[in-house]
N, C-alpha and C positions, 0 to 999 in steps of 0.2 A: 600503406602509409607508414612511414618511419616514426619512431617514438618522438623525435624532436618536432616533427610535423604535427603529430597529435597534440603535443603540449602547446605548440604555437597556436593551433586552431582553438584549443580549450581556452587559452588566454584571451583570444579575440571574443569568444562567445560569452564567457563569464564577466568580462569587462564591458560588453556591449549590449546586445539584445536581451540576454538573460537578466542582466542587472536591471535593465529598464522594465522588463516584464514582471520579474519577481520581487524587485525591491532589494533593500539591504539584505545581504546573505545572513548576517547574524540574526536579524529580526525574523527572517523567514525560517531559519533553522530553529529558532526559539518557538515559533508558532507550531512548527511540525513536532518538535519534541513534546510540547505540552499535550497535543492531541494523541500522540503515540503513547505517552505515559498513561493516559486515561484508558486507552484500548488495552494495553498490556496489563494494567492493574485489574481491569474488569475480566480479562481472559483468565488470569490466574485465580481470581476470586470465584468465577463460575465454572471454569473447565479444568483449572489446575495447570494449564499450558496454553500456548498460542496455537491456534489452528490456521488452516489456509484461509478461512473466512476472516479471521482477524487480520491476516496479511492484506487481504482485499480492502478491509476497512482502513488499514494504515495507508495504503496507496491512495485511496479516495481522500483521506485527510491530507496527504501530501499535496494533492491537486487543489483541495479546498484552501489550504494555507497559501498556496501561490495565487489563487484567484482573489484572495482578500486584497492583494496589491493591484490586480488588474482584472476586473470583472468581465472584460470583453475578450478574454482569451478563449476563442472557440475550441482550440485544441485541448485545453484543460477540461472544458465541459464535456467534450467527446470522451476523453480519457476516463472521467468520472463514470459516465454511462457504461463504458467498456468494463471498468473494474467492478461495477455493480453487477453486471451480467456474469462476469467470471466468478464473483463471490457467490451468486445464486447457484451457479453450476457446482461450486465447491461443496455446497450443502448436500447435494446428491452424492457426490463422490465420498465425502466424509461419512455419510450415513451408511453407504455400502461398505466402507472400510470397517466401521464400527460393528456392523453385522458379522462380517467375516472374523474379526477379532473375538467377538463374543462366542461364535461357534468354535473357534480354535481354543479358546480358554474354557470351553464347556459350559458357558453361561446360557446358551440357547441350543436347541436342537434344530438340525436341518429339517426343512419341510418341503 
């Protein structure tokens, strides 16, 4: 697809089905930023940085913010379930990375 075709298709989508499903873009973006600010602030307060689990939460919130305009979007409900499953998987991965870093930094002995 050429760039002009991509832009034409994007114009169709954001002015049509997406606008109907998600509502006013400014209002939707505002709902998203409010939730993301909470997640980012809590991440910095508790971990000092954003983790992959926080990213999963942010993606879940994005879908939730969209659902507030259209509760019958099956796709968004499925995406939330998928992001939750991926977030749970991130817990395992992050725990493994933390163990390896602790070993590398001499905080834990290998067993």
